[in-house]
MIVEX-642852 format. One record per residue: residue in three letters; x, y, z of N, C-alpha, C in turn. Coordinates in steps of 0.1 Angstrom, whole numbers, plus 2048, in hexadecimal, padded with zeros to 3 digits. Layout:
BEGIN
ALAXYZXYZXYZ ...
# end
This chain:
BEGIN
METF5F592795F5C59B789F5E59377C GLNF54596773F5558F766F6059575D LYSF6758C757F7259074EF6C593740 PROF7159E73AF6C5A172DF72597723 SERF6A59371AF6F589710F70590702 VALF775896F9F7958F6ECF6C5916E4 ASPF635876E5F565896DEF4C5926E6 GLYF4F5966F2F4759F6F9F3B598700 GLNF3A58B6FFF2E584704F2D585714 SERF3958471AF39584729F3559272E LEUF3559D726F315AA72AF225AB72C LEUF1B5A1726F0C5A1727F08598732 GLYEFD59C739EF8593744EF058873E PROEEC57E746EE5572741ED857673A ALAED158073FEC4584739EC758A72B GLUED159272AED459871CED858E712 ARGEE1584717EE557970EED9571709 GLUED056E713EC456770FEBC56E705 GLUEBA57B707EB25846FEEB95846F0 HISEC65856EFECD5866E3ECC5786DB ALAECC56D6E3ECB5606DDEBD55E6D7 ALAEB35636DFEA55626DAEA356A6CE ALAEA85766CDEA757E6C1EAE5786B5 ALAEBA5726B7EC156C6ACEB95606A7 SEREB35586B0EAB54C6ACE9F5516A5 GLUE9855C6A9E8D5616A2E90566694 ALAE9C56C693EA0571686EA256567C LYSEA755A681EA954E678E9B549674 ARGE9254867DE8454367AE7E54C66F LEUE7F559671E79563667E80561659 LEUE8D55F659E9455E64DE90551646 ARGE8F54664DE8B53A647E7D53B641 LEUE74543647E67545641E6754F636 ALAE6E55A638E6D56562EE75562621 GLYE8055B622E88558616E8055160B PROE7A54560EE7253F604E66546600 LEUE6054E609E54556605E585615FC VALE635685FEE685725F4E6A56C5E6 ALAE715605E6E7455A5D9E675565D2 SERE5D5505DAE5154C5D3E495575CE GLYE495635D6E4256F5D2E475745C5 ILEE555745C3E5B5795B7E575715AB VALE585635ACE5555B5A1E4655B59D ARGE3D55D5A7E2F55E5A4E2C56B59D CYSE345765A1E3258359BE3758258C ALAE4157A58AE4657857CE3D571573 LEUE3356A578E2A562570E2256B567 GLNE1B57556CE1457F564E1D58655A LEUE2958A55FE32591557E3658954A VALE3857C54CE3B573541E30573536 SERE2457253BE18573532E18580529 VALE1B58B530E1B598529E2759951F METE32593523E3E59351AE3B58B50E PHEE3458050FE30578503E275804FA VALE1E587500E1458F4F8E1C59B4F1 GLYE265A04F8E2E5AB4F3E345A84E5 HISE3759B4E3E3D5974D6E325964CB LEUE255984CEE1B5984C4E185A64BE GLYE1D5B04C4E1B5BE4BFE175C74CA GLUE175D44C7E145DF4D1E065DF4D6 LEUDFC5DC4CDDEF5DC4D2DEC5D14DB PRODEF5C44D8DED5BA4E2DF55BC4EF LEUE015C24EFE085C54FBE015D0503 ALADFC5DA4FDDF55E5504DE85DF50B GLYDE15D7503DD55D1509DD85C7514 ALADE25BF513DE55B551EDEA5BC52A SERDF25C7528DF75CE534DEC5D553B LEUDE35DB534DD75E253ADCE5D8541 ALADCC5CD53BDC35C3540DC95BD54D THRDD65BA54DDDD5B5558DDD5BE564 SERDDF5CB561DDE5D556CDD05D6572 LEUDC65D5569DB85D656EDB45C9576 ALADB95BE572DB75B1579DBD5B1586 ASNDC95B7587DD05B7594DC85C059E VALDC45CC599DBD5D55A1DAF5D05A6 THRDA85CB59DD9A5C75A0D985B85A4 GLYDA25B05A2DA05A25A6DAB59C5AE PHEDB759B5A9DC15935B0DC559A5BD SERDC65A75BEDC95AE5CBDBE5AB5D5 LEUDB15AB5D0DA65A95D9DA759B5DF LEUDAA5915D7DAA5835DBDB65805E5 VALDC15865E1DCD5845EADCA58A5F7 GLYDC45965F7DC159D604DB759560D METDAD58F606DA358760EDA957B613 ALADB257460CDB8568610DC156A61C SERDC657761EDCF57A629DC8579636 ALADBB578636DB4575643DB9568649 LEUDBE55F640DC3552645DD055464D ASPDD755F64BDE3562653DE0562662 THRDD4568665DD0569672DCA55C677 LEUDC0557670DB854B675DC053F675 CYSDC753B66ADCF52F66ADDB530673 GLYDE153C673DED53E67BDEB53C689 GLNDE054268EDDD54169DDD85336A0 ALADD052D697DCC51F69ADD851569B PHEDE1517692DED50F692DF551069E GLYDF751D6A3DFE51F6AFDF75196BB ALADEA5196BBDE25136C6DE05046C5 ARGDE74FE6BBDE64F06B8DD84EB6B5 ARGDD04F36B0DC24EF6ACDC34ED69D TYRDCB4E2699DCF4E068BDC34DD682 GLYDB94D7687DAD4D467EDA64E1679 LEUDA84EC680DA24F867BDA84FE66F LEUDB44FB66CDBB501660DB44FD653 GLYDB14F0652DAA4EB646D9D4F2645 VALD954F3650D884F9650D8950864B TYRD9350F651D9551D64DD9851E63E LYSDA0515639DA451662BD98514622 GLND8F50B626D8350861ED7A51461F ARGD7851A62AD7052662BD75531623 ALAD82533623D8953D61AD8553B60B METD8652E607D8452B5F9D7552E5F5 LEUD6C52B5FFD5E52E5FCD5B53D5FB VALD60545604D5E553604D6555A5F8 LEUD715565F5D7855B5E9D715585DC ALAD6C54B5DCD655475CFD595505CD VALD515535D7D4655C5D6D4A56A5D1 SERD5656F5D6D5B57C5D2D5F57C5C4 CYSD625715BED675705B0D5C5735A6 VALD4F5725AAD445755A1D4458359C PROD4458D5A5D4559B5A0D5259E599 VALD5D59859DD6A59A597D69595588 ALAD63589586D62584579D5958D570 LEUD4F593576D4659C56ED4D5A856A VALD565AD573D5E5B9570D675B6564 TRPD6E5AA565D785A755BD715A554E ALAD6559F54ED5D59D542D595AA53B SERD585B5543D545C253ED605CB53D THRD6C5C653CD785CE53CD785D8530 ALAD745D3524D745DC518D6B5E851A ARGD5F5E651FD555F1521D5A5FA52C ILED605F5537D655FD541D7060753C LEUD79601534D8460952FD80613525 LEUD7561051DD7061A514D6962651C LEUD63623527D5D62D530D68636536 LEUD74630538D7F63853ED8763F533 GLYD8263E526D8864651CD94640515 GLND95633516DA162C510D9E62A501 ASPDA96284FADA86264EBDA06194E9 PROD9661A4DFD8D60E4DDD946014D9 ALAD9F6024D1DA65F64CDDAD5F04D9 ILEDB45F84E2DBA5F34EEDB05ED4F7 ALADA55F44F9D9A5EF502D955E24FD ALAD935E04F0D8E5D34EBD995C84EE GLUDA55CB4EBDB05C14EEDB15BE4FD ALADB05C8505DB15C5514DA45BD518 GLYD995C0512D8D5B9516D8E5AA513 ALAD935A7507D95599503D9F59250D TYRDAA599510DB4593519DAE590527 ALADA659A52CDA0599539D9658D53A ARGD8E58C52FD8458152FD8B57352F TRPD97572529D9E565529DA6563536 LEUDA656E53EDAC56D54CDA2567556 ILED95568553D8B56355CD8D555561 PROD9154B558D9353E55DD9E53D567 ALADA7546568DB2546572DAD547580 LEUDA154D582D9B54F58FD98541595 VALD9553758DD9152A593D9C52459B PRODA8523595DB351D59DDB95275A7 TYRDB85345A4DBF53E5ACDB953F5BB VALDAC53D5BCDA653E5C9DAB5335D3 PRODAA5265CFDB051C5D8DBF51D5D9 LEUDC65225CEDD55235CFDD952C5DA VALDD45395DADD85425E5DD453D5F3 CYSDC95365F4DC5530601DCF525605 HISDD351D5FCDDD5125FFDEA519603 ILEDEE5235FCDFB52A600DFB52F60E ARGDF0536612DEE53B620DED53062A PHEDE6525626DE551A62FDF2514632 LEUDFB512629E0850C62BE11516632 GLNE1152362EE1A52D633E1852E642 THRE0B52E647E09530655E0E52465E GLNE11519657E1750D65EE2750E65C SERE2C519657E3A51A654E3F510649 ILEE3650B641E39502635E3A50B629 VALE47510626E4951A61CE51515610 VALE5A50B613E62506608E5A5005FD PROE504F75FFE474F25F5E404FD5ED VALE3C5085F4E365135EDE405195E3 METE4C51B5E7E565215DFE595185D3 ALAE5B50B5D6E5E5015CBE535005C1 SERE475005C5E3B4FE5BCE3A50B5B3 SERE3D5175B9E3C5235B2E475245A7 ALAE5351F5ABE5E51F5A1E5B516595 VALE5650A598E5350058DE48506584 THRE3E50C58BE33512583E3751D57A SERE4052657FE45531577E4D52D56B LEUE5552256DE5D51D562E54516558 SERE4B50E55CE42508553E3851154C HISE3651D552E2D52754CE3352C53F ILEE4052C53DE46531531E42527526 LEUE4351A528E3F51051FE3051151B VALE28513526E19513524E1651F51B CYSE1C52B51EE1A537516E1E534507 TRPE2952F505E2E52C4F7E245234F0 ALAE1F5194F7E1650F4F1E095154ED LEUE0351E4F6DF65234F3DF75304EA VALE015384ECE025444E4E065414D6 TYRE115394D4E165364C6E115294C0 LYSE1351E4C8E105114C2E0150F4C0 ALADF95134C9DEA5124C7DE551E4C0 GLYDED5294BEDE95344B6DDE53D4BD METDDE53D4CADD45444D1DD75534D4 GLYDE45564D1DE85644D3DE75694E1 SERDE35754E3DE357B4F1DD95734FA LYSDCE56E4F4DC55664FCDCB55A502 GLYDD55544FBDDC548500DE554C50C ALADEB55850CDF355D517DEA55E523 ALADDE563521DD556552DDD1557532 LEUDCD54E529DC954152DDD4539534 ALADE153C530DEC535536DED538545 THRDE8543549DE8547557DE053D55F ALADD453955ADCB530560DD2522561 VALDD851E556DDF511555DEA510560 SERDF251B561DFD51B56ADF951B579 TYRDEE52357BDE9524589DE451658D SERDDE50F583DD9501586DE44F8589 THRDEF4F9582DFB4F1584E004F3592 ASNE01500596E065035A4DFD4FE5AE LEUDF04FF5ACDE64FA5B5DE74EB5B7 ALADE84E45ACDE94D55ACDF54D15B4 METE004D75B3E0C4D45BBE0A4D65CA LEUE044E15CDE024E45DCDF74DB5E1 SERDED4D85D9DE34CF5DEDE84C15E1 LEUDF04BC5D8DF64AF5DADFF4AF5E6 TYRE074BA5E8E104BA5F4E074BA600 THRDFD4C2601DF44C360CDEE4B5610 ARGDEA4AE606DE34A1608DED49560B LEUDF9496605E0248B607E0D48D611 SERE10499614E1B49C61EE1749A62C GLYE20494634E1D492642E1C49F64A ALAE224AA644E224B764BE144BC64D CYSE0B4B8644DFD4BE644DF34B3649 ARGDF84A864FDEF49E653DE44A265D GLYDE94AB666DE04AF671DD74BB66D THRDDC4C3663DD54D0660DCC4CE654 TRPDCD4C364CDC44C1641DBE4B3643 THRDB14B3646DAB4A6649D9F4A363F GLYD9F4AB634D954AA62AD8A4B462B PHED814B4621D764BE621D6C4BC62C SERD674C6631D5E4C663DD534CF63B METD474CB640D3B4D4640D3D4E0649 GLUD474DF653D494EB65CD4E4F7654 ALAD534F5648D5750063FD4C50963C PHED3F50463CD3450D638D2F515643 LYSD3451364FD3051A65BD3952765D GLUD34531664D3B53D668D4254365C LEUD3C543650D41549644D41559646 ARGD3655D64DD3556C64FD41571657 GLND44569662D4F56D66AD5D56E663 PHED5E564659D6A564651D6A570648 ALAD5F573642D5E57F639D6158C640 GLUD5D58D64DD5F599655D6E59C657 LEUD76591657D85593658D8B59464A ALAD8558D640D8B58D632D8959B62C VALD7E5A262ED7C5AF627D865B962B PROD885BB638D935C563CDA15C0638 SERDA35B3638DB05AE633DB25B2624 ALADA75B161CDA85B560EDAA5C460D METDA45CC616DA55DA615DB35DF619 METDBA5D7622DC85DA625DD15D9619 VALDCE5CF611DD65CD605DD25D75FA CYSDC55D75F7DC05DF5ECDC25EE5ED LEUDC05F35F9DC16025FADCF6075F7 GLUDD95FF5FBDE76035F8DEA6015E9 TRPDE65F55E4DE95F15D6DE35FB5CD TRPDD65FF5CFDCF6085C7DD56165C6 SERDDB61A5D2DE16285D2DED6295C8 PHEDF461E5C7DFF61E5BDDFA61D5AF GLUDF06165ACDEA61559FDE562359B LEUDDF62A5A5DDA6375A2DE564159D LEUDF163F5A1DFC64759DDFE64758E VALDFC63A588DFE639579DF3640572 LEUDE663F577DDB646571DDD656572 LEUDE265B57DDE466957FDF066E576 SERDFA665574E0566956BE0166C55D GLYDF6666559DF166854BDEB676549 LEUDE967D555DE468B554DEF696555 LEUDFB691556E0669B557E0B69F54A PROE136AA549E196AE53DE236A3539 ASNE246A052CE2C695526E2768852D PROE1B68452BE15678532E1C66C52E LYSE2166B521E2865F51DE3465C525 LEUE3C666528E49665530E4566253E GLUE3B66A544E38668552E3265A555 THRE2965654CE2364854EE2D63D54D SERE3763F543E41634542E4A63454E VALE4E63F553E5663F55FE4F63A56B LEUE4363E56DE3B639579E3962A578 SERE3662556CE3461756AE4160F56D ILEE4D615569E5960E56CE5C60E57B CYSE58619582E5A61A590E51610597 LEUE4460E592E3B605598E405F6596 ASNE455F358AE4B5E6587E575E3590 THRE5F5ED592E6B5EC59BE665E95A9 GLYE5C5F15ADE565F05BBE505E25BD ALAE495DD5B3E435D05B5E4D5C55B7 LEUE585C65B0E635BC5B2E695BD5C0 METE6D5CA5C3E735CC5D0E6A5C95DC PHEE5D5CB5DAE535C95E5E535BA5E9 METE585B15E1E575A35E5E5F5A05F2 VALE6A5A85F4E725A6600E6A5AA60D PROE645B660EE5C5B961AE4F5B161A SERE4A5AD60FE3E5A460EE41597615 GLYE4D591612E51585619E53586628 LEUE5859262CE5959463AE4C596641 CYSE4259C639E3559E63EE2E591641 ALAE2F588637E2957A638E30573644 ALAE3D574645E4456D650E4057165D ILEE3F57F65FE3C58466DE2E581670 SERE25581666E1757E669E1557066E THRE1D567668E1D55966CE2355767A ARGE2E55E67DE3455D68AE2C563695 VALE2656F693E1E57569DE1156D69F SERE0A569695DFE561697E0055469E ASNE0B54D69AE0F5406A0E115426AF GLUE1954C6B3E1D54F6C1E115536C9 LEUE0855C6C3DFC5606CBDF35546CD GLYDF154C6C3DE95406C4DEE5366CE ALADFC5366D0E0252D6D9E035336E7 GLYDFE53F6E9DFE5456F6E0C54A6FA ARGE1454F6F0E215546F3E225626EE PROE1C56C6F5E1B57A6F0E295806EF GLNE3257D6F9E3F5836F8E4857F6EC ALAE455726E8E4C56D6DCE485756D0 ALAE3B5786CFE355806C4E3B58E6C4 ARGE3C5936D0E425A16D1E515A16CD LEUE585976D0E665966CCE675946BD ALAE5F58C6B7E5F58A6A9E5C5976A2 THRE535A06A7E505AD6A1E5D5B66A1 ARGE645B66ADE705BE6AEE7A5BA6A4 VALE7C5AD6A3E865A769AE835AA68B VALE765A9687E735AB679E755B9675 VALE725C367EE745D167BE835D3678 CYSE8C5CD681E9A5CF67EE9E5C9671 METE995BD66DE9B5B7660E965BF655 ALAE8B5C5656E855CE64CE8E5DA64A METE935E0654E9B5EC653EA85E864C LEUEAE5DC650EBA5D8649EB95D563B THREAF5CD637EAD5CA629EA95D6621 GLYEA15DF627E9D5EB620EA95F461D SEREB25F5627EBE5FD625EC75F761A VALEC85EA619ED05E460FECA5E7601 ILEEBD5E5600EB75E75F3EB75F55EE SEREB55FF5F8EB560D5F5EC36125F0 ILEECD60E5F8EDB6125F4EDF60C5E7 THREDB5FF5E4EDF5F95D8ED86015CC METECC6045CEEC560C5C3ECB6195C0 ILEECF6205CBED562D5C9EE262C5C2 PHEEEA6225C5EF76205BEEF461D5AF LEUEE96165ACEE661259EEDD61B597 ARGEDA62759DED0630597ED2634589 LYSEDF636585EE163B577EE063056D SEREE0624571EDF619567ED2611568 TRPECA614573EBE60C575EB460E56A GLYEB261A564EA961C55AEAB61454D TYREB861054BEBB60953EEB55FB53E METEB15F654AEAB5E954AE9D5E9544 TYRE975F5543E8A5F753EE895FF531 SERE9360752EE92610522EA061451E ASNEA1617511EAD61D50BEAC62C509 GLUEA063150CE9E64050AEA5647515 GLUEAE651512EB665851BEAD660525 GLUEA266651FE9966E527E93665533 VALE8F65952FE89650539E9464C544 VALEA064853FEAB644548EAF64F552 THREB065C54DEB3667555EA866A560 TYRE9C66955BE9066B565E90660570 ILEE9365456CE93649576E9E64B580 ALAEAA65057BEB5653584EB265D58E ARGEAA66758AEA5671594E9B66C59E METE93662599E8965C5A2E8E6525AC ILEE9964C5A9E9E6415B1EA06445C0 PROEA66505C3EA76535D2E996545D9 VALE8F6595D2E826595D8E7C64B5D9 LEUE7F6425CFE7B6345D0E8262D5DB ALAE8F6305DDE9662A5E7E9062D5F5 ILEE8D6395F7E8663D604E79636605 SERE716355FAE6462E5FAE666205FE PHEE6F6195F8E7160A5FBE75608609 PHEE7E61160FE8260F61DE76611626 VALE6E61B624E6261D62DE5861262B ASPE5660E61EE4C60361BE505F6622 GLYE5D5F3622E625E7628E5E5E6637 ILEE5F5F163EE5D5F164DE4E5F064F HISE465F9648E375F864BE315EC646 THRE365E563CE315D9637E335CE641 SERE3E5CE648E415C4653E375C665E LEUE355D3662E2C5D666CE1D5D3669 SERE1A5D365CE0D5CF658E0B5C065A GLYE165B8658E165AA65BE135A766A VALE175B0673E145AE681E055B0683 LEUDFF5B967CDF05BB67DDE95AF678 TYRDEE5A966DDE859C668DE8591672 GLYDF4590679DF6586683DED58768F CYSDEA594692DE159769EDD259769A GLYDCF59768DDC1597689DBB5A5689 GLUDC45B0688DC05BE688DBF5C467B GLNDB95BD671DB95C2663DB05CE662 LYSDA65D066AD9D5DB669DA55E866C ILEDAE5E7676DB75F2679DC05F566E GLYDC65EB668DCF5EC65CDC85F3650 ALADBB5EF64EDB45F5643DB2604645 ARGDAE608652DAD616655DBA61E653 VALDC5617657DD261E656DD5621647 ASNDD361763EDD5618630DCC62362A LEUDC062362EDB662D629DBB63B62D THRDBF63D639DC464A63EDD164E638 ALADDB645637DE8648633DE864B624 PHEDE164361CDE364560DDD864E607 TYRDCC64E60DDC1656606DBE66360D LEUDC2665619DC1672620DCE679620 ALADD967261EDE667961EDEE677611 GLYDF066A60DDF9668601DF466D5F4 VALDE86695F0DE266D5E3DE067C5E2 PRODDA6825ECDD86915EBDE56985EA LEUDF06945F2DFD69A5F1E036985E3 ALAE0168C5DEE066895D0E006925C6 ILEDF36945C7DEC69E5BDDF26AC5BF LEUDF36B05CCDF86BD5CFE066BF5C9 LEUE0F6B65CCE1D6B75C7E1E6B65B8 ALAE166AE5B2E186AB5A4E116B659B PHEE056BA59FDFD6C3596DFD6D259B VALDFF6D45A8DFF6E25ADE0D6E85AE LEUE166E05B3E246E45B4E2C6E05A8 HISE266D859FE2C6D5592E396CC593 LEUE396C359CE446BA59EE426AD595 ASNE366AD58EE336A2585E3469458B GLYE3B68B584E3C67D589E4367C596 METE4D684598E546845A5E4B6885B0 GLYE426915ADE386965B7E2E68B5BB LEUE2A6835B1E216785B3E2766E5BD TRPE3366A5BAE3A6605C2E3D6665D0 LEUE416725D1E446785DEE376785E7 GLYE2B67B5E0E1F67A5E8E1C66D5EE ILEE1F6625E6E1D6555EBE276515F6 VALE336575F5E3D6555FFE3865B60C CYSE3266760BE2C66D617E2166461D GLYE1965E614E0F654619E15648620 SERE2064361BE27638621E2D63C62E LEUE3264862FE3864D63CE2C64E647 THRE21653642E1565464BE11646650 LYSE1163D647E0D62F64BE1862A655 LEUE2462C653E2F62765CE2D62D66A VALE2B63A66BE29640678E1D63A67F LEUE12639678E0663367EE08625683 LEUE0E61D67AE1060F67EE1A60D68A VALE2561668AE2E615695E276186A2 TRPE1E6226A2E166266AEE0D61B6B2 ILEE066156A8DFD60A6ABE045FE6B1 VALE0F5FA6AAE165EE6AFE1C5F06BD LEUE215FC6BFE275FF6CDE1C5FE6D7 SERE0F6006D3E046016DDDFE5F36DF ILEE035E96D8DFD5DB6D9DFF5D56E7 ASNDF45D06EDDF55C96F9DF65BA6F5 TRPE025B56F5E045A76F0DFD59C6F8 GLUDFB59E705DF459570DDE5594709 ASNDDF5A0707DD15A1702DD059A6F5 GLUDD959D6ECDD85976DEDD95886DF SERDE15826E8DE25746EADD556E6EF ILEDCF5756F8DC25716FEDB75716F3 LYSDB757C6EADAD57D6DFDAF5716D5 ALADBC56E6D2DBF5636C9DBA5566CE LYSDBC5536DBDB75466E0DA85466E1 ASPDA25516E4D935516E4D8D54F6D7 METD935546CCD8E5526BFD905446BA VALD9C53E6BDD9E5306B9D955276C1 LEUD945296CED8C5206D6D7D5226D3 GLYD7952D6CED6B5306CAD675296BD THRD705236B6D6D51D6A9D6D50D6AB SERD625076A7D614F96A9D6A4F169F LEUD6F4E66A3D774DE69AD6E4D5692 PROD734D1685D6A4C967DD684BB683 VALD5D4B567FD5A4A8684D6249E67B ALAD69495681D7148B67AD68482672 
# end
């Protein structure tokens, strides 16, 4: 008979001990991936915030214009490009797992070509920002200021497209520390660039917008040099290839639903701010909802890092023909998402009475925020879990399913409920956010059901078929 030990290990059979060891090892892998990705996401998010902060010191009108232009640029451009680039999570991740290293460089070049074409309508929209805002009933002075800021943001698209592709290219190889380091250096240097263009060159708010392009170019230069000079990318980057111009349609067919997965959810939250302007006391409601969204954007970096980490692990393992390892990684990341979500939510609830003071000194705003925090805490907990499950879909290449889930959860459940609670039951801003929480819960239920239904062996076969069906570049 086995004797019980102090640590309890001898109470477990060999199979259980092996399973526990595998889960612990997987958790370490995910942490090594997610940690730097969370940090890099936060500092990249701070880059646009720094530009707006510099503009804020120029006066209320430039601040209003820059804030509106930044929001419009995120909705119509940056979110779309980030979503399309996430197709590389599937393609590069599975190719790396299958040891078809030459394909990663080809996929990255295809992504840059497709995203560059997508930038044409984006640039046209940004160039027409002033007219669009006037049609939406915005103040003419604010619309003109926002239009000028958006036009000077257009050059940022040039480095942004290859930058997001480089980040995904490296991430799918588990090369995340250089991504974090380059993002940190860029964000710090962005302060100097903003100062030089806004004040030294006398460009004002236009300089803050142009600084974004300069900083993205700096980040791109660092990652490009790393890719070309580092031995870690010797097999995955072999230079430009004509193979990149082939199968662009197939890439676009995966990139479009990938973009919809990101955009449909992102747009639903932006819609909250627009709806808040129709409520009684719109100034208070819009301010509080904007603070909630800013808080959410910061907190979202944690589940976003887990999403990127699990998409890499799942795609790598499926490409390598290890479906059970992909399944284990999924189980582990859900546990990690629940743990981190609990910590963040509990911390926010404890700080609810003082949280609002970080954004405003108005007692009315601070009190409203304190009432909203418990709802936000539930929202962040739920979002953390379903965001990680979305990463599993990226790893499997099931973005079409993910897009349908987001459409159903947020536009057939979340937004209609938000309108009902806010305008019919008169819960105002609280009702808007409760509606979106219901949408998030709907998404979580759907994704749990979908992930539990995954046939991992079939997904592994599909991944190998897709990788083997793509020709390698000619040396």
